[in-house]
C-alpha positions as CSV (number, residue, x, y, z in Angstrom):
1,X,41.6,-16.5,-51.8
2,X,41.6,-18.3,-55.2
3,X,39.4,-16.8,-57.9
4,X,37.0,-19.1,-59.7
5,X,37.7,-19.9,-63.4
6,X,35.2,-19.0,-66.2
7,X,34.2,-22.7,-66.4
8,X,33.3,-22.7,-62.7
9,X,31.4,-19.4,-63.1
10,X,29.0,-20.6,-65.8
11,X,27.3,-23.4,-63.7
12,X,27.0,-21.0,-60.8
13,X,25.5,-18.3,-63.0
14,X,23.1,-20.8,-64.6
15,X,22.0,-22.0,-61.1
16,X,21.4,-18.3,-60.0
17,X,19.3,-17.7,-63.2
18,X,17.3,-20.9,-62.7
19,X,16.7,-20.0,-59.0
20,X,15.6,-16.4,-60.0
21,X,13.1,-17.8,-62.6
22,X,11.8,-20.2,-60.0
23,X,11.3,-17.4,-57.5
24,X,9.5,-15.3,-60.2
25,X,7.2,-18.2,-61.0
26,X,6.4,-18.7,-57.4
27,X,5.7,-15.0,-56.9
28,X,3.4,-15.0,-59.9
29,X,1.5,-18.0,-58.6
30,X,1.2,-16.4,-55.1
31,X,-0.1,-13.2,-56.7
32,X,-2.6,-15.1,-58.8
33,X,-3.7,-17.0,-55.7
34,X,-4.0,-13.8,-53.7
35,X,-6.1,-12.2,-56.4
36,X,-8.3,-15.3,-56.6
37,X,-8.6,-15.4,-52.8
38,X,-8.6,-11.6,-52.0
39,X,-11.7,-11.7,-49.8
40,X,-10.4,-14.7,-47.8
41,X,-6.9,-13.2,-47.5
42,X,-8.4,-9.9,-46.2
43,X,-10.5,-11.7,-43.7
44,X,-7.5,-13.7,-42.5
45,X,-5.5,-10.6,-42.2
46,X,-8.3,-8.9,-40.2
47,X,-8.6,-12.0,-37.9
48,X,-4.8,-12.0,-37.4
49,X,-4.9,-8.3,-36.5
50,X,-7.7,-9.0,-33.9
51,X,-5.7,-11.9,-32.4
52,X,-2.6,-9.8,-32.2
53,X,-4.5,-7.0,-30.4
54,X,-6.1,-9.4,-28.0
55,X,-2.7,-11.0,-27.2
56,X,-1.3,-7.5,-26.6
57,X,-4.2,-6.7,-24.2
58,X,-3.7,-10.1,-22.4
59,X,0.0,-9.2,-21.9
60,X,-0.9,-5.8,-20.4
61,X,-3.5,-7.4,-18.1
62,X,-1.0,-10.1,-17.0
63,X,1.5,-7.3,-16.2
64,X,-1.1,-5.4,-14.2
65,X,-2.0,-8.5,-12.3
66,X,1.6,-9.2,-11.5
67,X,2.2,-5.7,-10.2
68,X,-1.0,-5.9,-8.2
69,X,0.1,-9.2,-6.6
70,X,3.4,-7.6,-5.7
71,X,1.6,-4.7,-4.0
72,X,-0.7,-7.2,-2.1
73,X,2.4,-9.1,-1.0
74,X,4.0,-5.9,0.4
75,X,0.7,-4.9,2.2
76,X,0.4,-8.4,3.6
77,X,4.0,-8.2,4.9
78,X,3.2,-4.8,6.5
79,X,0.0,-6.1,8.1
80,X,2.0,-9.0,9.6
81,X,4.5,-6.6,11.0
82,X,1.8,-4.5,12.6
83,X,0.0,-7.5,14.0
84,X,3.3,-8.7,15.6
85,X,3.8,-5.3,17.1
86,X,0.2,-5.2,18.6
87,X,0.7,-8.7,19.9
88,X,4.0,-7.7,21.6
89,X,2.5,-4.5,23.1
90,X,-0.6,-6.4,24.3
91,X,1.5,-9.1,25.9
92,X,3.7,-6.4,27.5
93,X,0.6,-4.7,28.9
94,X,-0.9,-7.9,30.2
95,X,2.3,-9.0,31.9
96,X,2.5,-5.6,33.6
97,X,-1.1,-5.9,34.8
98,X,-0.4,-9.4,36.1
99,X,2.5,-8.1,38.1
100,X,0.1,-5.7,39.7
101,X,1.3,-2.5,38.0
102,X,0.4,0.5,40.1
103,X,-1.5,3.4,38.7
104,X,0.2,6.7,39.6
105,X,-1.2,10.2,39.6
106,X,0.2,11.9,36.5
107,X,2.2,15.1,37.2
108,X,3.4,16.8,34.0
109,X,7.2,17.2,33.9
110,X,9.7,18.8,31.5
111,X,10.7,15.5,29.9
112,X,7.7,15.0,27.7
113,X,5.1,17.0,25.8
114,X,1.7,17.4,27.5
115,X,-0.2,20.4,26.1
116,X,-3.5,20.9,28.0
117,X,-6.6,20.0,26.1
118,X,-8.4,23.0,24.7
119,X,-11.9,23.9,26.0
120,X,-14.4,22.9,23.3
121,X,-16.0,26.1,22.0
122,X,-19.5,24.5,21.9
123,X,-19.1,23.5,25.6
124,X,-17.8,27.0,26.5
125,X,-20.7,28.7,24.8
126,X,-23.1,26.5,26.8
127,X,-21.1,27.1,30.1
128,X,-20.6,23.3,30.5
129,X,-18.0,22.2,33.0
130,X,-16.7,19.1,34.7
131,X,-13.7,17.0,35.5
132,X,-12.7,14.1,33.2
133,X,-10.7,11.4,34.9
134,X,-8.8,9.0,32.7
135,X,-6.4,6.1,32.9
136,X,-3.4,6.4,30.6
137,X,-1.0,3.5,29.7
138,X,2.2,4.7,28.2
139,X,4.1,2.3,26.0
140,X,7.9,1.8,26.0
141,X,8.2,4.1,23.0
142,X,6.6,7.0,24.9
143,X,3.3,7.0,23.1
144,X,-0.1,6.5,24.8
145,X,-0.9,2.9,24.2
146,X,-4.3,3.1,26.0
147,X,-6.3,6.1,27.1
148,X,-9.6,5.2,28.8
149,X,-12.2,7.2,30.5
150,X,-12.1,6.6,34.3
151,X,-14.8,8.9,35.6
152,X,-17.0,10.9,33.3
153,X,-17.6,14.6,33.6
154,X,-21.2,14.0,32.7
155,X,-20.7,15.8,29.4
156,X,-19.8,13.5,26.5
157,X,-18.3,16.4,24.5
158,X,-15.8,17.1,27.4
159,X,-15.0,13.4,27.9
160,X,-14.3,12.8,24.3
161,X,-12.2,15.9,23.8
162,X,-10.0,15.2,26.8
163,X,-9.4,11.5,25.9
164,X,-8.7,12.2,22.2
165,X,-6.4,15.1,23.0
166,X,-4.2,13.0,25.3
167,X,-4.1,10.2,22.7
168,X,-3.1,12.5,19.8
169,X,-0.9,15.2,21.5
170,X,0.8,13.8,24.6
171,X,4.3,12.2,24.4
172,X,6.5,10.8,27.1
173,X,10.2,9.9,26.9
174,X,11.0,6.3,26.1
175,X,11.1,4.0,29.0
176,X,9.2,1.2,30.8
177,X,5.4,0.8,30.5
178,X,3.8,3.3,32.8
179,X,0.3,3.6,34.2
180,X,-1.1,7.0,35.1
181,X,-4.4,8.5,36.3
182,X,-5.0,12.1,35.3
183,X,-8.0,14.4,35.7
184,X,-8.7,17.2,33.2
185,X,-10.9,20.0,34.6
186,X,-13.0,22.2,32.4
187,X,-14.3,25.3,34.1
188,X,-15.9,28.2,32.2
189,X,-14.4,31.6,33.0
């Protein structure tokens, strides 16, 4: 690269000095203006700080709203999936009923899990007894889709215990929809 000659350096140096003096003059004017307007400048700085804080809070709130909307979207999707499943199972059950699905007496086998309902302690202490007859509809996935009281034992505690136990603890192997009738007998010993 070619070096500038001394005659070229002088105008550049003069321009730099002039620019420096101009900047110093502007800085001095700004300082005088700031001194004259110190209260107004302080108020403006405070207002600017408040605006910046408010904008930061608005950004945080917008992020929270965006995340909440994403979660609501996921939950809505899950609800739609569950509604579709219920609709499918209900249609399957209704079509089976329309075909005249027979109710069979349930006989426990070794293919599923059918633990007997426990005798409620409160009923045992009172020597309450009876037979609870129920209708059980087993879904294709082996879970009880519907467990309904067929004939009451006459003791609500025994009826509720038997129905809830079957709903929560019995499992069949996967297969077609099945309809069973089963009676649970509670006899004090």
